[in-house]
N, CA, C and O of each residue as an XYZ file, in Angstrom:
280
protein
N       1.186    169.779     82.884
C       0.591    169.455     84.189
C       1.613    168.605     84.940
O       2.310    167.781     84.347
N       1.689    168.811     86.210
C       2.549    167.966     87.028
C       1.734    167.307     88.121
O       0.548    167.607     88.259
N       2.341    166.405     88.914
C       1.671    165.589     89.886
C       2.409    165.756     91.227
O       3.587    166.107     91.291
N       1.647    165.485     92.281
C       2.332    165.368     93.576
C       2.974    163.976     93.673
O       2.691    163.101     92.855
N       3.809    163.784     94.642
C       4.435    162.441     94.836
C       3.348    161.338     94.984
O       3.453    160.272     94.377
N       2.311    161.617     95.799
C       1.257    160.593     95.918
C       0.513    160.321     94.722
O       0.162    159.167     94.478
N       0.216    161.353     93.887
C      -0.450    161.126     92.597
C       0.506    160.367     91.690
O       0.059    159.481     90.962
N       1.762    160.660     91.697
C       2.695    159.948     90.812
C       2.762    158.463     91.170
O       2.878    157.624     90.276
N       2.690    158.123     92.453
C       2.680    156.748     92.906
C       1.414    156.031     92.310
O       1.496    154.969     91.692
N       0.248    156.690     92.542
C      -1.008    156.066     92.095
C      -0.979    155.920     90.490
O      -1.330    154.881     89.931
N      -0.566    156.964     89.863
C      -0.513    156.897     88.332
C       0.417    155.821     87.888
O       0.116    155.089     86.945
N       1.588    155.698     88.567
C       2.545    154.638     88.212
C       1.887    153.268     88.318
O       2.005    152.455     87.402
N       1.176    152.996     89.456
C       0.539    151.729     89.652
C      -0.581    151.480     88.591
O      -0.734    150.358     88.107
N      -1.331    152.500     88.253
C      -2.345    152.308     87.192
C      -1.674    152.058     85.830
O      -2.146    151.230     85.051
N      -0.576    152.772     85.546
C       0.046    152.536     84.271
C       0.626    151.052     84.193
O       0.553    150.414     83.142
N       1.142    150.585     85.223
C       1.615    149.179     85.248
C       0.424    148.193     85.015
O       0.504    147.235     84.245
N      -0.674    148.503     85.737
C      -1.856    147.630     85.727
C      -2.462    147.572     84.347
O      -2.909    146.508     83.918
N      -2.491    148.727     83.613
C      -3.175    148.865     82.349
C      -2.203    148.792     81.140
O      -2.638    148.931     79.997
N      -0.898    148.575     81.390
C       0.054    148.464     80.304
C       0.368    149.790     79.580
O       0.731    149.768     78.404
N       0.237    150.915     80.248
C       0.437    152.240     79.651
C       1.922    152.572     79.865
O       2.438    152.545     80.982
N       2.609    152.901     78.695
C       4.026    153.149     78.747
C       4.328    154.542     79.220
O       3.472    155.424     79.150
N       5.515    154.751     79.693
C       6.008    156.073     80.148
C       6.874    155.897     81.416
O       6.818    154.877     82.103
N       7.638    156.897     81.673
C       8.529    156.880     82.815
C       8.164    158.056     83.744
O       8.227    159.204     83.305
N       7.791    157.811     84.995
C       7.496    158.851     85.967
C       8.809    159.328     86.589
O       9.641    158.535     87.031
N       8.954    160.580     86.606
C      10.217    161.206     87.153
C       9.879    162.524     87.800
O       8.940    163.227     87.426
N      10.725    162.834     88.829
C      10.591    164.124     89.536
C      11.092    165.214     88.616
O      12.089    165.020     87.920
N      10.410    166.384     88.594
C      10.814    167.516     87.807
C      12.267    167.903     88.218
O      13.147    168.087     87.378
N      12.461    168.014     89.526
C      13.738    168.293     90.021
C      14.284    167.044     90.729
O      13.803    166.737     91.819
N      15.226    166.329     90.194
C      15.642    165.000     90.756
C      16.038    165.063     92.183
O      15.849    164.072     92.889
N      16.587    166.169     92.686
C      16.921    166.324     94.102
C      15.731    166.523     95.072
O      15.860    166.400     96.290
N      14.607    166.827     94.484
C      13.448    167.092     95.330
C      12.365    166.087     95.136
O      11.434    166.348     94.373
N      12.427    164.934     95.788
C      11.450    163.875     95.555
C      10.105    164.219     96.098
O       9.136    163.546     95.747
N       9.964    165.262     96.965
C       8.687    165.720     97.438
C       8.048    166.769     96.597
O       6.963    167.246     96.929
N       8.669    167.144     95.532
C       8.187    168.242     94.605
C       7.299    167.605     93.519
O       6.713    166.535     93.685
N       7.243    168.336     92.405
C       6.398    167.989     91.324
C       6.987    166.858     90.469
O       8.199    166.775     90.273
N       6.070    165.964     89.951
C       6.406    164.820     89.073
C       5.751    164.930     87.781
O       4.732    165.607     87.652
N       6.319    164.258     86.757
C       5.692    164.207     85.480
C       6.040    162.892     84.745
O       6.882    162.130     85.220
N       5.407    162.627     83.609
C       5.581    161.421     82.894
C       6.344    161.747     81.603
O       6.000    162.714     80.922
N       7.328    160.995     81.268
C       8.104    161.211     80.043
C       8.000    159.966     79.148
O       7.992    158.839     79.643
N       7.920    160.179     77.833
C       7.942    159.110     76.886
C       9.392    158.730     76.577
O      10.330    159.267     77.167
N       9.554    157.793     75.639
C      10.945    157.296     75.319
C      11.831    158.335     74.819
O      13.047    158.261     74.992
N      11.245    159.355     74.171
C      12.061    160.482     73.577
C      12.390    161.511     74.590
O      13.168    162.427     74.322
N      11.794    161.381     75.800
C      12.018    162.331     76.916
C      11.061    163.533     76.872
O      11.271    164.540     77.548
N       9.997    163.395     76.049
C       8.959    164.467     76.011
C       7.938    164.229     77.111
O       7.633    163.099     77.494
N       7.411    165.388     77.613
C       6.355    165.338     78.688
C       5.074    164.878     78.082
O       4.512    165.520     77.195
N       4.639    163.808     78.549
C       3.351    163.213     78.153
C       2.353    162.996     79.261
O       1.471    162.141     79.186
N       2.533    163.845     80.350
C       1.734    163.598     81.531
C       0.235    163.728     81.269
O      -0.559    162.898     81.712
N      -0.123    164.743     80.569
C      -1.586    165.004     80.272
C      -2.232    163.812     79.567
O      -3.330    163.363     79.896
N      -1.451    163.310     78.539
C      -1.936    162.167     77.698
C      -2.061    160.860     78.544
O      -3.007    160.085     78.398
N      -1.040    160.663     79.444
C      -1.078    159.495     80.284
C      -2.119    159.562     81.342
O      -2.699    158.530     81.681
N      -2.402    160.744     81.902
C      -3.457    160.865     82.892
C      -4.837    160.610     82.203
O      -5.736    160.032     82.815
N      -4.982    161.027     80.989
C      -6.192    160.729     80.320
C      -6.372    159.271     80.020
O      -7.469    158.726     80.142
N      -5.271    158.628     79.619
C      -5.295    157.119     79.394
C      -5.589    156.374     80.579
O      -6.321    155.385     80.528
N      -5.026    156.812     81.734
C      -5.303    156.089     83.032
C      -6.716    156.292     83.433
O      -7.332    155.344     83.920
N      -7.270    157.423     83.274
C      -8.642    157.709     83.666
C      -9.583    156.908     82.740
O     -10.571    156.370     83.241
N      -9.352    156.804     81.508
C     -10.153    155.954     80.586
C     -10.030    154.483     80.950
O     -11.030    153.765     80.965
N      -8.869    154.042     81.232
C      -8.670    152.622     81.569
C      -9.376    152.236     82.848
O      -9.936    151.146     82.967
N      -9.339    153.146     83.799
C      -9.970    152.913     85.101
C     -11.465    152.866     84.971
O     -12.134    152.177     85.741
N     -12.015    153.599     83.992
C     -13.457    153.746     83.807
C     -14.015    152.542     83.063
O     -15.194    152.231     83.229
N     -13.205    151.837     82.236
C     -13.696    150.711     81.554
C     -14.077    149.579     82.415
O     -13.453    149.336     83.448
N     -15.118    148.855     82.008
C     -15.560    147.753     82.672
C     -14.919    146.560     82.023
O     -14.576    146.611     80.842
N     -14.744    145.464     82.778
C     -14.160    144.276     82.176
C     -15.002    143.712     80.965
O     -16.231    143.679     81.019
N     -14.342    143.304     79.957
C     -15.004    142.819     78.812
C     -15.333    141.320     78.832
O     -16.218    140.807     78.147
N     -14.495    140.644     79.725
C     -14.604    139.207     79.836
C     -14.715    138.840     81.281
O     -14.295    139.572     82.176
N     -15.290    137.687     81.482
C     -15.390    137.236     82.863
C     -16.813    136.968     83.288
O     -17.733    137.026     82.473
N     -16.996    136.680     84.541
C     -18.346    136.441     84.994
C     -18.386    136.765     86.526
O     -17.342    136.821     87.175
N     -19.591    136.972     87.077
C     -19.743    137.241     88.425
C     -20.583    136.063     89.021
O     -21.604    135.614     88.499
N     -20.042    135.646     90.128
C     -20.780    134.536     90.927
C     -21.417    135.151     92.068
O     -20.740    135.690     92.944
N     -22.768    135.101     92.114
C     -23.508    135.611     93.241
C     -23.740    134.524     94.250
O     -24.038    133.394     93.863
N     -23.620    134.804     95.507
C     -23.894    133.751     96.529
C     -25.102    134.105     97.309
O     -25.498    133.360     98.205
């Protein structure tokens, strides 16, 4: 699976926020408006796995903290 540039930007932000490893790169380096994917340290495509991890992390509720109602 590949992503659009906007999706890649959003996934990158979520990866940083949740500590998910991987490198986002354009499928064709000369075409930054084309398809993007996520690579692991070995250079393997892990886009599907990362998208699943991002979705799970975004769905989790905070485990610590408190809410102050006014």
